[in-house]
N, C-alpha and C positions, 0 to 999 in steps of 0.2 A: 236328202240330196247327196249325190255322189260327185266328188270333185276329182278330176284327174290331176295328178301331181307329175312333176317332171323328173327326169333322170332315173326312171325305173322304180320310183317309190310307188307303193300300192295305193289303190283308191281308198278313200275313207268316206264314211257316211256321217252326215251331220245329225247329231242327236240333240234335240232341244232340251235345255234344263232351265229352271227358274232362277238360277243364280250360282255364284261361285261355290257356295257350300255344297250344293247338289253335285256340281261338276267334280269337286275335290273328293267327295264321298265315292262317286262312281270310279274315279281314277284309283283311289286307295283300295277300293273293293274289287279292283280288277274287272269291272264291268265294261269299261272303255279303255282303249289303249292310250289315249291322250286327251287333253282338254285345254281350253283357252280360258284363263282366269285373270283377274286383276293381280298384277305382279305383287303388290304389297300384301295381298292375302296369302300368296304362295310362299313368300320369303321364309316364314318360320318353318314350313314343311321342307323347303329346300335345304335350309341350314341344318335341320334335324336329319337329313338324309332320307326322308320318307318319299319325296318325289324328286325327279330330275328335270331341270329346265332345259328344254331343247333349243328354244329361241325366244326372242322378245319381238314384239310387233313394232313398237316405236323406233324411230331412227336413232334416238339418243341412247347411249350406253347406260346401264345401271351401275352406279359407282361401286357397289359391293360385289358386282359380278361382271367385271370388265371383259372376261373371256367369253361370255355368252354372246353369240352372234345375233344380229337382228335379221328379220326375214329378207330385207333388201340385200344384205351381205351374202345371203344364201341364194340369191337370184329370184326371189319371189316378189312380184309386184302385187301387193294386196290393195293398194289405194289408201291404206291407213298409215299416216305418218306419225301420229301422236294421239294419245287419248287425253281427254280433259275432264276435270271435275268443274262444273259450272253452277252458278247461282242464277236462277230465273225469277222474275217477278210477274205478276198478272198483267195481261195486256191492258194498256190504259193507265198504268201506274204513273203518277205525275213525275216529270223530269227532276224536280228537286229531291224527291225521295230516291230516284235512281242514282243521282249523283252522290247522295249521302251514303247509300249502300256501296257504291263503287269506291268511294274514299275509304270506308271502313274495311272493305275487302283488300284494297291495295295496301293499306297500313298493316293489316294482318300478315300479308305475304312478306312484309319486310321485318316482321318481328322475329328475333333470334330464336325464341322458344318454338315458335311455329315452324321456322325453317329447319330447326334441329329435328323436330318430330317428323316432318315430311321427309327429311333426309334419311332418318332411321327406317322409313318405310320405302325407301328408294323411289320417292315420288317427286319428280322435278316440279319446280314452281315456275309457271309461265303465265303471269298475270296478263289479262286482256280486259280492256274496258268494254262497255256495252256495244259500242260501234264495232270494235275489233271482233268481239265475240259473235255478233250478228253476222259479220262477213264470214267468219269461220264456219258458223252453222250452215250458211248458204252453200259454201264450198263443200262441206261434208255431205249435205243433201245431194248435191250433184254427183259426188263420188259414190254414195250409196246407191243412188238410182242407176248409175252406170254399172256398178257391181251386180245389182239385181238383174239387169238386162243380160249380164253374162252368166246368170244362174248361180251366183255365189251367195244369194240370200234366199 
């Protein structure tokens, strides 16, 4: 897929990869000009000077890289406001088990060691319970379907 960019930037072609490691290898090998990867995966390479970060997708700033703009600051409306890591259970899992998992996850997000590790990876902690997560997933589905209609997927 070719996506038009604004302000005279050239077109780019979407090249599918199976994950961050393939994208990073392609960038480091000069097979592609740019790639979108999980920020925490890129941090060691950025700090080592092997790759340069052009922008981040989420609205929040990365504490170790406050000078890096996000796409919204650059005038691009992508529909992506934040990325999430989420835990899912099989459909039909009894509510007492869901609540027990929620409590354990919420407690983990408050743990100083966990918060420190996540901070070291520039990963913000944004806990959501199952109802909040479900609402977010539904919103994201609407956004992705809208972006797909625009030819961005």
